[in-house]
C-alpha positions as CSV (number, residue, x, y, z in Angstrom):
1,M,97.5,92.9,95.2
2,P,100.2,95.3,96.2
3,F,100.2,93.9,99.8
4,L,101.6,90.3,98.8
5,A,105.2,91.7,98.8
6,H,104.5,92.9,102.4
7,F,103.5,89.5,103.5
8,G,106.7,88.1,101.9
9,T,108.9,90.3,103.9
10,G,107.1,89.1,107.0
11,F,107.5,85.5,106.1
12,A,111.3,86.0,105.4
13,A,111.8,87.9,108.5
14,K,111.1,84.7,110.6
15,R,114.6,83.4,109.6
16,F,116.1,86.6,111.4
17,A,113.7,86.6,114.3
18,P,113.0,82.9,115.1
19,K,111.6,83.7,118.5
20,I,108.9,86.2,117.3
21,S,105.6,84.7,116.4
22,I,105.1,84.7,112.7
23,W,101.8,86.7,113.3
24,I,103.5,89.4,114.9
25,L,106.0,89.6,112.1
26,L,103.1,89.5,109.3
27,I,101.1,92.2,111.4
28,S,104.3,94.3,111.6
29,S,104.9,94.0,107.8
30,M,101.4,95.3,107.2
31,L,101.0,97.8,110.0
32,I,101.2,100.8,107.8
33,D,98.2,99.3,105.6
34,I,96.5,98.6,108.9
35,I,96.9,102.3,110.1
36,S,95.7,103.5,106.8
37,L,92.3,102.1,107.6
38,F,91.9,105.0,110.3
39,F,93.0,107.5,107.8
40,P,91.1,106.7,104.6
41,T,91.4,110.2,103.1
42,A,94.9,111.1,104.4
43,T,97.5,108.9,102.8
44,W,100.3,111.0,104.4
45,A,99.3,110.0,108.0
46,S,100.0,106.4,107.3
47,H,102.1,106.1,104.2
48,G,104.1,109.3,104.3
49,L,107.9,109.0,105.0
50,L,107.8,111.3,108.1
51,M,104.6,109.3,109.5
52,A,106.4,105.9,108.6
53,L,109.3,106.9,110.7
54,I,107.0,107.8,113.6
55,W,105.1,104.5,113.2
56,T,108.4,102.6,113.1
57,I,109.7,104.3,116.3
58,L,106.3,103.6,118.0
59,A,106.1,100.0,117.0
60,S,109.7,99.5,118.0
61,L,109.2,101.2,121.5
62,I,105.9,99.2,122.1
63,S,107.7,95.9,121.3
64,F,110.6,96.7,123.5
65,T,108.5,97.7,126.4
66,T,106.0,94.7,125.9
67,V,109.0,92.0,125.9
68,K,110.7,93.8,129.0
69,F,107.3,93.8,130.8
70,M,106.5,90.2,130.0
71,Q,110.1,89.2,130.9
72,S,109.7,91.1,134.3
73,S,106.5,89.7,135.0
74,K,107.6,86.1,134.3
75,R,110.8,86.7,136.6
76,K,108.4,87.8,139.4
77,H,106.5,84.5,139.2
78,G,109.7,82.4,139.0
79,V,109.4,81.3,135.4
80,D,112.9,81.2,133.9
81,E,112.8,78.9,130.7
82,N,110.1,80.0,128.4
83,E,110.0,81.7,125.0
84,I,109.4,85.0,126.4
85,M,112.4,84.9,128.6
86,K,114.6,83.9,125.5
87,L,113.5,86.8,123.6
88,N,116.0,89.8,123.2
89,A,113.9,93.0,123.7
90,F,116.2,95.1,121.5
91,H,116.7,92.6,118.7
92,S,112.7,92.1,118.7
93,S,112.0,95.8,118.6
94,M,114.6,96.4,115.8
95,M,113.1,93.6,113.5
96,I,109.7,94.9,114.1
97,G,110.9,98.5,113.4
98,L,112.6,97.2,110.1
99,L,109.4,95.4,109.0
100,V,107.2,98.6,109.6
101,F,109.8,100.9,107.8
102,G,110.3,98.2,105.2
103,H,106.5,98.5,104.1
104,W,107.3,102.2,103.5
105,I,110.3,101.2,101.2
106,L,108.4,98.8,99.2
107,D,105.6,101.2,98.6
108,F,108.3,103.8,97.5
109,I,109.5,101.3,94.9
110,G,106.2,100.2,93.7
111,W,104.1,103.4,93.9
112,P,102.5,105.2,92.0
113,L,99.9,102.3,91.6
114,S,99.2,103.5,88.1
115,V,98.3,99.9,87.1
116,W,95.1,100.0,89.3
117,L,94.5,103.8,89.3
118,S,95.2,106.2,86.4
119,N,95.5,109.2,88.6
120,A,97.8,107.5,91.2
121,E,100.7,109.3,92.7
122,G,103.8,108.2,94.7
123,V,104.0,108.1,98.4
124,P,103.9,111.4,100.2
125,F,107.1,112.4,101.9
126,F,105.4,114.7,104.7
127,F,101.9,116.1,104.7
128,T,99.0,117.0,102.3
129,N,100.0,119.2,99.4
130,T,103.7,118.1,99.6
131,P,105.2,116.2,96.6
132,N,104.6,112.5,96.4
133,Y,107.5,110.3,94.9
134,G,107.8,106.7,93.9
135,L,110.0,104.7,91.5
136,G,106.8,103.5,89.7
137,L,107.5,99.7,89.5
138,Y,103.8,99.2,89.6
139,S,103.2,101.3,86.4
140,T,103.1,98.1,84.4
141,W,101.3,94.9,85.0
142,A,104.4,92.9,84.7
143,G,106.2,94.9,87.3
144,A,103.3,94.6,89.7
145,L,102.8,91.0,89.3
146,I,106.4,89.9,89.2
147,T,107.3,92.0,92.2
148,D,104.4,91.2,94.4
149,I,104.2,87.4,93.7
150,G,108.0,87.2,93.4
151,V,108.7,88.7,96.9
152,L,105.8,86.6,98.3
153,I,107.2,83.3,96.9
154,I,110.6,84.1,98.0
155,G,109.5,85.1,101.5
156,I,107.5,81.8,101.8
157,I,110.6,79.8,100.6
158,V,112.8,81.4,103.2
159,Y,110.3,80.8,105.7
160,I,109.8,77.0,104.8
161,N,113.4,76.5,104.7
162,F,114.0,78.1,108.1
163,R,111.2,75.7,109.6
164,K,112.5,72.7,107.8
165,N,116.1,73.6,109.4
166,Q,114.4,74.2,112.8
167,A,112.7,70.8,112.7
168,R,116.0,69.0,111.7
169,K,117.8,70.7,114.6
170,L,115.0,69.4,117.0
171,D,115.3,65.9,115.5
172,Q,119.2,65.6,116.2
């Protein structure tokens, strides 16, 4: 269940990044957990502070490069007025980067996940055999449930309100 808050930040980000697909925002908010599937025994490789910074920079660079490439490709074919042309590459890359790094921040606040695992530790800052830290909000069921479900609900409310406001603007 600790992933619900990450989805909440992805939904809420749509308000600040209206031109980016909601799916891209949700994947960005979960990217560190997705990466962890490739490093099941090395938490530091996905959830460590140093690696979270590296994944953030990589995601931002890939986003920036992708938007710029798509824009230049569309210009070559004479397409000017579509959603890709309206995307700001810098803004998009910063939003995606904030979501990726925001994942680490939420994990730092919540970990250790001692509600689920009695021997849980915080998030690693660097590599194996380095200290793990966390504020431990998930050390109680109340903290875990209120935080995860609360952030998810707030994120969905922000997303729904944004979509309603967008629809109103189109109707005018």
